[in-house]
C-alpha positions, 0 to 999 in steps of 0.5 A: 619404369618412369616417364621421361619428363623434361625440366619444369617449373616447380608449380607443375608438381605434385602431379596425380596419376590414376588408373581406375578399372572396374574392380581396382584403382591404382594411384601415384604421385609425381613430385619432381621433374625426374618423373618417378612415381611415389606413394603408389596405392591400389584401392578396391573400387567397391569400397567407395561411392564415387570416383571423387571419394576414392581419389580424396581418400588416396590424397588424404593418405598421402598427406597435406600436399595437394596435386597441381595437375592430374591424369586419370585412365578410366575404364569407360568410353569418353565423349565430352565432359560426362564420364560413365563407367562400363562395368561400375555404376559411376558417372561424373563430370570431368570439369566438376571433378577437376574443380572438386580436387582443386586441380589446374588441369585434369586429363581423363582418358580411357584406361587402355589409351593410357596403357598404350601410351606406356608401351614406348617406356616399357623395358624388356624386363616388363614384357614376356614374349609369346611365340616368334616374330620381331617388332618393326620399329616405327610401325603400328602397335596393337594392345588388348587385355582381359580384366573386368572388361576387355580393353583394346587400343594401339599406337599409330605413328603420326608426324614422328610421334605416337598417337594412341587409339581411343576405341571400344574394340572389346565390344566387337562381335566374337567369332567362332573358329571351329564347331566347338566354339560355334556351339559355345557361342550358340549357348551364349547367344541364348543368354546375351543379346550380343556376344561381344569379345568382352562377354567371354574375354573378361573375368565375368566372361570366363565364368560365362564361358565355363557355364557354356562349356558345361552346358555343351558337355552335359556336365553340371557347373560347380558355381566357380568364380574366375580365379578358381576356374583359372587355378584349376585350369592351370593345374589340370585338376578339373577337365571342365576348367582346363577346357574353359581356359584353353578355349579362353586363350584360343578366343583371345588369339582370334581377337588379337589376330583380328586386331593385328590385321585391322591395324597392320600392327607390325610393331607388335601386339601387347597384352595387358589387363589383370587376367593373362599376366597371372596365367604365367607359363600356362599362357606360353603353352596355350593355344593362343599363339597358334590361333593368332597365326591361324589366318589362312593366306595371312598366316605368314603375315601374322607369324612375323608379328610378335606378341607380348604379355605386359608384366609391368605392375604400374604401366597404366600410371606411366601412360597417364603420366606421359599423356599428362606431360604431353598435354602440359607441353602442348597447352590447349583447352583444358578439360 
């Protein structure tokens, strides 16, 4: 999976692309007009004090050749030059980072905006379909994905091109669809000022949901992390973990269907992030798709919308590369 890049002057390369989440950061270099990614690395954010230190470490690993241009997808809302990450205590100036890295141009976008930009470049082998429905070409696409946080974006057709949505849909208020979910949200509301979708549909959210399930059922929680809850839930070796994981998938179905209705996403709903792809066949059997279609009078509308899990390992880098190419093709004020 590579971005489609036209011919370009030699001084347009190398290009740096990055996908920086709350837990891990992935980087790659594009060295030729064919758009292929090279020197792909994944680094733990906790091992570094800043975004600049993280990137400089990566570039030193790659050798003496410095990139000319760069694009970073980052798990943060973006408004102006100052970037503050949501789930990591990092902040930086885009202009200062560009100058520190000695780049002619640096584009910084939300990480799920970057992932949305990758969707047109994905192949069938990069996706796993969940349930029925069929894509309608040229219509709006929705994207969401639980990981360290809950990313939300989409693609809207405009003037023959796709425009990625920049928003913070992971922080919408989470709603219950039955009495059990209402009881869980009541427990969570006693703990958090606002029970957003991200409070449940994320790594930390899975733990919080497990603790709420334990409180509602009257069982003592075992102090498990998100990975263990998922493993035991998939295996069925722990009833509390199994209930937690099933509720997690159902809540995701609710949020995904809300997004589909809000956007009119008849081009499909895509699921990324670090959690769902690891659930494998379990997710196909879960209550996600049934909940996705559980919208009363609009059940048939949603049944016609396909849902896909993104399994491409470096899709965020591809999206950042496509965005950078677009900005270089259409020069404007640099970041």
